[in-house]
C-alpha positions as CSV (number, residue, x, y, z in Angstrom):
1,S,-21.9,3.3,-0.2
2,P,-24.0,1.9,-3.2
3,D,-22.0,4.1,-5.6
4,R,-18.7,2.9,-4.1
5,L,-19.8,-0.7,-4.6
6,R,-20.9,0.0,-8.1
7,Y,-17.5,1.4,-9.0
8,L,-15.9,-1.7,-7.6
9,H,-18.2,-3.9,-9.8
10,I,-17.3,-1.9,-12.9
11,V,-13.6,-2.2,-12.3
12,T,-13.5,-5.9,-11.3
13,N,-15.5,-6.8,-14.4
14,E,-12.7,-5.2,-16.5
15,G,-10.1,-7.7,-15.7
16,M,-8.4,-6.6,-12.6
17,V,-5.8,-9.2,-11.4
18,N,-6.3,-11.7,-8.6
19,S,-3.9,-12.2,-5.8
20,V,-1.9,-15.4,-6.0
21,A,-0.2,-17.5,-3.3
22,S,3.0,-17.5,-5.3
23,A,3.1,-13.7,-5.6
24,G,6.4,-13.5,-3.7
25,T,8.3,-16.0,-5.8
26,I,9.7,-13.6,-8.5
27,S,13.1,-12.4,-7.4
28,G,15.1,-12.0,-10.6
29,A,17.6,-9.1,-10.3
30,S,17.0,-8.3,-14.0
31,L,13.5,-7.1,-13.4
32,R,13.3,-3.2,-13.5
33,I,10.4,-1.3,-12.1
34,S,9.8,2.4,-12.2
35,V,7.4,3.7,-9.4
36,I,6.1,7.1,-10.3
37,V,4.0,8.6,-7.6
38,G,3.8,12.2,-6.4
39,S,3.0,11.5,-2.7
40,V,6.3,10.8,-0.8
41,G,4.6,8.6,1.8
42,Y,2.5,6.6,-0.7
43,R,5.5,6.1,-2.9
44,R,7.5,4.8,0.0
45,V,4.8,2.3,1.0
46,L,4.3,1.2,-2.5
47,T,8.0,0.6,-3.1
48,A,8.3,-1.3,0.2
49,L,5.4,-3.5,-0.8
50,I,7.0,-4.4,-4.1
51,R,10.5,-4.9,-2.6
52,S,9.1,-7.3,0.0
53,A,8.0,-9.6,-2.8
54,L,10.6,-8.9,-5.4
55,S,13.7,-8.5,-3.3
56,Q,16.2,-8.6,-6.1
57,A,14.3,-6.3,-8.5
58,Q,15.8,-2.9,-9.5
59,I,13.2,-0.4,-8.3
60,E,13.4,3.2,-9.6
61,D,11.6,5.5,-7.0
62,V,10.5,8.6,-8.9
63,D,8.9,11.9,-7.8
64,P,7.2,13.1,-11.0
65,Y,7.2,16.7,-9.7
66,S,11.0,16.7,-9.7
67,Q,11.1,15.5,-13.3
68,T,9.8,16.8,-16.6
69,M,6.2,15.7,-16.5
70,R,5.1,18.9,-18.2
71,G,7.7,18.5,-20.9
72,S,7.5,16.5,-24.1
73,G,9.5,13.6,-22.7
74,L,10.4,12.0,-19.4
75,A,13.8,11.5,-17.8
76,F,12.8,8.3,-16.1
77,G,11.4,4.9,-16.9
78,G,13.4,4.5,-20.1
79,V,14.9,1.2,-19.2
80,A,12.1,-0.2,-17.0
81,D,10.3,-3.4,-17.7
82,V,7.1,-2.0,-16.2
83,I,6.0,1.4,-14.9
84,V,3.7,1.8,-11.9
85,L,2.0,5.2,-12.2
86,G,0.1,6.5,-9.3
87,G,-1.1,9.7,-7.6
88,I,-3.8,10.1,-10.2
89,G,-6.7,12.2,-8.9
90,T,-8.5,13.4,-12.1
91,E,-9.2,12.1,-15.5
92,A,-7.0,14.9,-17.0
93,E,-4.0,13.9,-14.9
94,A,-4.4,10.2,-15.9
95,L,-4.7,11.0,-19.6
96,S,-1.8,13.5,-19.5
97,G,0.5,11.1,-17.7
98,L,-0.3,8.3,-20.1
99,Q,0.1,10.5,-23.1
100,R,3.6,11.7,-22.0
101,L,4.7,8.1,-21.3
102,R,3.2,6.5,-24.4
103,A,4.8,9.2,-26.6
104,R,8.0,7.3,-26.2
105,D,8.8,4.4,-28.5
106,D,10.4,2.4,-25.7
107,C,7.6,2.9,-23.2
108,P,7.1,-0.3,-21.2
109,P,3.7,-1.6,-19.9
110,I,2.0,0.8,-17.5
111,I,0.1,-0.2,-14.4
112,L,-2.2,2.8,-13.6
113,L,-3.3,3.3,-10.0
114,I,-6.6,5.3,-9.8
115,S,-9.2,6.3,-7.3
116,H,-12.6,4.7,-6.9
117,E,-14.1,7.9,-8.5
118,L,-12.2,7.2,-11.8
119,A,-13.1,3.5,-11.9
120,P,-16.0,4.1,-14.4
121,L,-13.5,5.5,-16.8
122,S,-11.3,2.4,-16.8
123,Q,-12.0,1.5,-20.4
124,R,-11.1,4.9,-21.7
125,L,-7.9,4.8,-19.6
126,R,-7.0,1.5,-21.2
127,E,-7.5,2.9,-24.6
128,A,-5.2,5.8,-23.7
129,G,-2.4,3.3,-22.9
130,A,-2.9,1.8,-19.4
131,S,-1.9,-1.9,-19.6
132,A,-3.6,-2.7,-16.3
133,I,-5.6,-0.7,-13.7
134,L,-5.7,-1.1,-10.0
135,L,-7.4,0.9,-7.3
136,K,-4.9,3.0,-5.4
137,D,-7.0,3.1,-2.2
138,A,-7.8,-0.6,-2.2
139,L,-4.4,-1.9,-3.3
140,S,-3.1,-5.4,-2.5
141,R,0.5,-6.2,-2.8
142,N,-0.3,-9.7,-4.0
143,A,-2.5,-8.3,-6.7
144,L,0.1,-5.8,-7.7
145,I,2.9,-8.4,-7.9
146,A,0.6,-10.7,-9.9
147,T,0.0,-7.9,-12.4
148,I,3.7,-7.1,-12.7
149,N,4.4,-10.8,-13.3
150,S,1.8,-11.0,-16.0
151,L,2.9,-7.9,-17.8
152,T,6.6,-8.8,-17.8
153,T,6.1,-12.4,-18.8
154,G,2.9,-12.6,-20.9
155,G,2.1,-9.0,-21.9
156,S,-1.1,-7.0,-21.6
157,E,-3.3,-9.8,-22.9
158,S,-2.1,-12.1,-20.1
159,A,-2.8,-9.5,-17.4
160,A,-6.3,-8.9,-18.8
161,A,-7.1,-12.6,-18.7
162,L,-6.5,-12.9,-14.9
163,P,-9.5,-13.4,-12.7
164,A,-11.5,-10.3,-11.5
165,R,-10.9,-8.8,-8.2
166,Q,-13.2,-9.3,-5.2
167,Y,-13.4,-6.7,-2.5
168,G,-14.8,-7.0,1.1
169,Q,-16.2,-4.0,2.9
170,F,-14.8,-3.1,6.3
171,S,-16.3,-0.6,8.7
172,F,-15.1,0.8,12.0
173,I,-15.0,4.0,14.1
174,T,-12.0,6.3,14.1
175,D,-11.8,9.8,15.6
176,G,-15.5,9.5,16.4
177,E,-16.5,8.9,12.8
178,R,-17.4,5.7,11.0
179,T,-14.9,4.8,8.3
180,A,-15.6,2.3,5.5
181,L,-12.8,0.6,3.6
182,A,-12.5,-1.8,0.7
183,I,-9.9,-4.5,1.2
184,D,-8.9,-6.8,-1.7
185,G,-9.7,-10.4,-1.4
186,Y,-11.2,-10.6,2.2
187,K,-14.5,-10.2,3.9
188,S,-15.0,-8.9,7.4
189,L,-16.0,-11.2,10.3
190,T,-15.6,-9.0,13.4
191,T,-13.3,-6.5,15.1
192,L,-10.7,-8.0,17.4
193,S,-9.4,-4.8,18.9
194,A,-9.2,-1.1,18.3
195,N,-7.0,1.7,19.6
196,P,-5.5,4.9,18.2
197,L,-2.6,3.0,16.7
198,A,-4.5,0.3,14.8
199,Q,-7.7,-1.5,14.0
200,V,-7.3,-5.3,14.2
201,L,-10.0,-7.1,12.2
202,F,-10.9,-10.8,11.9
203,A,-11.5,-11.7,8.3
204,E,-11.8,-14.5,5.9
205,S,-10.4,-15.0,2.4
206,I,-13.1,-14.7,-0.2
207,E,-11.4,-17.3,-2.4
208,T,-10.0,-19.9,0.0
209,K,-12.1,-19.3,3.2
210,T,-8.9,-19.1,5.2
211,R,-9.3,-17.1,8.5
212,V,-6.8,-14.3,8.8
213,V,-6.2,-11.2,10.9
214,I,-6.0,-7.8,9.2
215,K,-4.3,-4.9,10.9
216,V,-5.0,-1.4,9.6
217,W,-2.2,1.0,10.8
218,L,-4.2,4.1,11.8
219,S,-1.1,5.7,13.3
220,T,0.5,5.7,9.9
221,P,-1.5,7.6,7.2
222,H,0.5,7.1,3.9
223,H,0.5,10.9,3.3
224,N,2.8,11.3,6.3
225,G,6.2,10.5,4.8
226,G,8.1,10.0,8.1
227,D,5.5,7.6,9.7
228,A,5.2,5.8,6.3
229,Q,9.0,5.3,6.4
230,K,8.8,3.7,9.8
231,F,6.0,1.4,8.7
232,C,8.1,0.4,5.6
233,E,11.1,-0.5,7.8
234,R,9.1,-2.6,10.2
235,F,7.1,-4.3,7.4
236,G,10.2,-4.9,5.3
237,Y,12.0,-6.7,8.1
238,F,9.3,-8.6,9.9
239,S,7.7,-9.8,6.7
240,S,11.1,-11.1,5.5
241,L,11.2,-13.5,8.5
242,N,8.5,-15.6,6.7
243,G,6.9,-16.5,10.0
244,R,10.0,-17.6,11.7
245,S,9.5,-16.6,15.4
246,V,6.9,-14.0,14.4
247,V,3.4,-14.0,12.9
248,R,3.4,-14.7,9.2
249,Y,2.6,-11.9,6.7
250,L,0.3,-13.2,4.0
251,D,-0.4,-9.9,2.2
252,A,-0.3,-6.2,2.7
253,G,-1.5,-3.1,0.9
254,I,-3.2,0.3,1.2
255,A,-6.8,0.8,2.2
256,G,-8.1,4.4,2.1
257,S,-5.5,6.5,3.9
258,W,-3.6,3.7,5.6
259,P,-1.3,0.8,5.0
260,Y,-2.6,-2.6,6.2
261,V,-1.1,-6.1,6.7
262,V,-2.8,-9.5,6.4
263,L,-1.5,-11.9,9.1
264,E,-1.9,-15.6,9.8
265,H,-4.6,-16.4,12.3
266,L,-2.9,-18.1,15.3
267,S,-5.7,-20.3,16.5
268,S,-3.8,-21.9,19.3
269,G,-4.2,-18.7,21.4
270,D,-1.8,-16.5,23.4
271,L,0.2,-16.9,26.5
272,R,-2.4,-15.2,28.7
273,R,-4.8,-18.1,27.9
274,R,-2.2,-20.7,28.9
275,M,-1.3,-18.8,32.1
276,A,-5.0,-18.8,33.1
277,A,-5.0,-22.6,32.8
278,G,-1.9,-22.8,35.0
279,L,1.7,-23.6,34.0
280,S,4.3,-25.9,35.6
281,I,7.6,-24.5,36.5
282,D,9.3,-26.5,33.8
283,T,6.8,-25.3,31.2
284,A,7.4,-21.7,32.2
285,V,11.2,-22.2,31.7
286,Q,10.6,-23.8,28.3
287,I,8.3,-21.0,27.2
288,L,10.8,-18.3,28.3
289,R,13.5,-20.0,26.2
290,K,11.2,-20.0,23.2
291,I,10.5,-16.3,23.7
292,A,14.2,-15.6,23.9
293,A,14.7,-17.5,20.6
294,S,12.0,-15.3,19.0
295,L,13.8,-12.2,20.3
296,V,17.0,-13.3,18.7
297,D,15.3,-12.9,15.3
298,V,13.7,-9.6,16.2
299,H,16.9,-8.1,17.5
300,A,18.9,-9.4,14.5
301,G,17.0,-6.8,12.4
302,G,18.1,-3.9,14.6
303,F,14.7,-3.7,16.3
304,A,13.4,-4.0,19.9
305,H,9.8,-5.2,20.2
306,M,9.0,-2.8,23.0
307,D,5.6,-4.3,23.9
308,L,6.4,-7.8,25.0
309,K,3.6,-9.2,27.1
310,P,1.4,-12.3,27.3
311,E,-1.1,-10.9,24.9
312,N,1.6,-10.5,22.2
313,I,3.0,-14.0,22.6
314,F,1.1,-16.6,20.6
315,F,1.5,-20.3,19.9
316,R,1.2,-22.4,16.8
317,A,-0.2,-25.9,16.6
318,D,3.3,-27.3,17.2
319,D,3.7,-25.2,20.3
320,S,6.3,-23.0,18.8
321,V,6.1,-19.3,19.7
322,A,5.2,-16.5,17.4
323,L,5.4,-12.9,18.5
324,I,2.8,-10.4,17.2
325,D,2.1,-6.7,17.3
326,F,5.1,-4.6,16.1
327,N,3.2,-1.3,16.3
328,I,5.8,0.4,18.5
329,S,8.9,-1.6,17.6
330,T,11.8,0.7,17.8
331,R,15.2,0.9,16.2
332,I,17.9,-0.1,18.6
333,G,19.5,3.0,20.0
334,Q,16.5,5.2,19.5
335,V,13.9,6.5,22.0
336,N,10.4,5.0,22.1
337,R,8.1,8.0,22.2
338,D,4.8,9.0,20.6
339,P,5.8,11.4,17.8
340,V,2.8,13.6,18.4
341,T,2.3,13.7,22.2
342,G,5.9,12.9,23.2
343,D,4.5,10.3,25.7
344,V,6.3,7.0,26.4
345,M,4.6,4.1,24.5
346,G,4.2,0.6,25.8
347,S,2.5,-1.4,28.5
348,P,3.5,-0.1,32.0
349,F,3.3,-3.4,33.7
350,Y,5.9,-4.9,31.3
351,M,8.0,-1.7,30.7
352,S,11.7,-1.6,31.4
353,P,13.1,1.3,33.5
354,E,14.9,2.8,30.5
355,Q,11.7,2.6,28.4
356,G,9.8,4.3,31.2
357,R,12.3,7.1,31.4
358,A,12.3,7.6,27.6
359,L,16.0,6.7,27.2
360,P,17.5,5.1,24.2
361,I,16.7,1.4,24.2
362,D,18.2,-1.9,22.9
363,G,17.3,-5.5,23.0
364,R,17.9,-5.7,26.8
365,S,14.7,-3.7,27.2
366,D,12.8,-6.6,25.8
367,L,14.7,-8.9,28.1
368,Y,13.4,-6.9,31.1
369,S,9.9,-7.4,29.7
370,A,10.5,-11.1,29.3
371,G,11.6,-11.1,32.9
372,V,8.2,-9.7,34.0
373,V,6.4,-12.3,31.8
374,F,8.5,-15.1,33.4
375,F,7.8,-13.9,36.9
376,E,4.1,-13.8,36.1
377,M,4.2,-17.3,34.6
378,L,5.8,-18.6,37.7
379,T,3.8,-16.8,40.4
380,G,0.5,-15.7,38.7
381,G,1.2,-12.1,39.5
382,R,3.4,-9.3,38.1
383,P,6.4,-8.1,40.1
384,F,5.3,-4.5,40.2
385,E,1.7,-3.4,40.5
386,G,0.1,0.0,41.0
387,E,-3.1,2.0,40.8
388,N,-2.0,3.9,37.7
389,S,0.7,3.9,35.0
390,A,2.9,6.4,36.8
391,Q,2.9,4.4,40.0
392,V,3.8,1.2,38.1
393,I,6.6,2.9,36.2
394,F,7.9,4.4,39.5
395,R,8.1,0.9,41.0
396,H,9.9,-0.5,38.0
397,L,12.5,2.3,38.5
398,H,13.0,2.1,42.3
399,E,11.6,-1.1,44.0
400,E,13.6,-4.3,44.5
401,V,12.7,-7.4,42.7
402,P,10.3,-9.6,44.7
403,L,11.4,-13.0,45.8
404,L,9.9,-16.1,44.2
405,P,8.2,-18.7,46.3
406,K,10.6,-21.2,47.9
407,R,9.7,-24.1,45.6
408,M,11.0,-22.1,42.6
409,R,13.7,-20.0,44.4
410,H,16.4,-21.8,42.3
411,L,15.2,-19.5,39.4
412,Q,15.7,-16.3,41.4
413,P,19.1,-15.6,39.7
414,I,17.5,-15.6,36.3
415,V,14.7,-13.3,37.4
416,D,17.0,-11.0,39.2
417,R,19.3,-10.6,36.2
418,L,16.4,-10.1,33.8
419,L,14.8,-7.5,36.1
420,N,18.0,-5.6,36.9
421,K,17.4,-1.8,36.8
422,N,20.7,-1.4,35.0
423,P,20.7,-2.8,31.4
424,E,24.4,-3.4,31.7
425,E,23.7,-5.9,34.5
426,R,21.2,-7.9,32.5
427,F,22.0,-10.6,30.0
428,T,23.9,-9.2,27.1
429,G,21.3,-10.5,24.7
430,A,18.7,-13.2,24.0
431,V,21.3,-15.7,23.1
432,E,23.0,-15.5,26.5
433,L,19.6,-15.9,28.1
434,M,19.0,-19.0,26.2
435,A,22.3,-20.4,27.3
436,A,21.6,-19.6,30.9
437,L,18.3,-21.4,30.8
438,Q,19.7,-24.6,29.3
439,P,20.7,-26.2,32.6
440,Y,17.2,-25.9,33.9
441,L,15.8,-27.4,30.7
442,D,18.3,-30.3,30.9
443,S,17.3,-31.0,34.5
444,S,13.6,-31.0,33.7
445,G,14.0,-34.1,31.6
446,G,12.7,-32.6,28.3
447,T,12.0,-29.4,26.4
448,D,8.6,-30.1,25.1
449,I,5.7,-27.9,26.2
450,G,3.2,-30.4,27.3
451,T,0.0,-30.7,29.3
452,D,0.4,-29.1,32.7
453,D,0.7,-31.6,35.5
454,S,-0.8,-31.4,39.0
455,S,2.3,-32.2,40.9
456,S,4.0,-30.1,43.6
457,N,6.0,-28.5,40.8
458,T,3.0,-26.3,39.8
459,A,3.8,-22.6,39.6
460,R,0.3,-21.4,40.5
């Protein structure tokens, strides 16, 4: 709304910090940060955002309602280098919290997180003791880390001197209503996809003009502590891979009620596009091995992807594979179910029998999905089809694995093992699959993914 934009203008003109490419470079174990936020879910997300950039920092996670906020002193933050104070809904709450903290002689710099509605009061809040002010419902990790860096190295004057924030407006429909969000540092280009779990938006950096993908996790409102914790676990691990085998995380934050992530734009396209153009048998084997290598990294963190399909397998310019979409990634040993409806989550055409039966899963479930993808790369069709999800899942559970065409029958043992109904009869893990594929790569005369040929070795 015009008022919302006006608030943003007022705040950004008062010295809010700019995100920086090097935001994740601070990792000194001596840095001590107190995060004081009343909402359990918001506090968990905020702590995860900080820890993803400052992995060695000592972070004190504080629920103010369990402490002595109403007393003359506080039992926390005494040894912190910086305090992040959030959960501020009213001017009175902000002034009271600042007063209690600033009453101490050893009070460190305070980063105050406020709502858009309090933005016009920023100057008064600074005078009351806030060293820096950020919007709690348009919060960027990179901006927060840059602020922490400035306050712990150059003081309040350094933080105030950083460039002003710039916000893009994003709009989409959720639950039948239009939602407008401000996201720090990016402007909207278009919506790529939308479902009950997430909005996927194509955007551009306001500063560098770099194209990115922004995913807003609608399934994980930060006020839900349990769902927020699952987001934190996934984000913490997959962002730590730094783009190795998975899409690269460029930033993250909180927009409105939801956490969001900023991801690299993989302009070389997905596996579905390559399959449409046709793949050679050798190329299909090479791609499967690259998928297996990516799964090694995913499984090393104790996760199964649970939605491995051509649309979630992307390529970089060097033809390396990057997996995307960890919406339903599940801890190994747990059950993959929608926490609200109890329904099994995933794509039925690529779903393992144990996933379809809502049994505890592990990395071998992803190997089954990889087997479906491999079969489709080779033949142009999936091994099990059906008129509805229930029929497809039934066939995964009960029907035999189809035979490959004769010219590629030498790969039948790989397909049969990947698509075995019993996880115990599949490969033990992605490393074993990679080893099993090596003889086929050696015999092909190379491992590069090149331009598809038109010889009799064509899969389609």
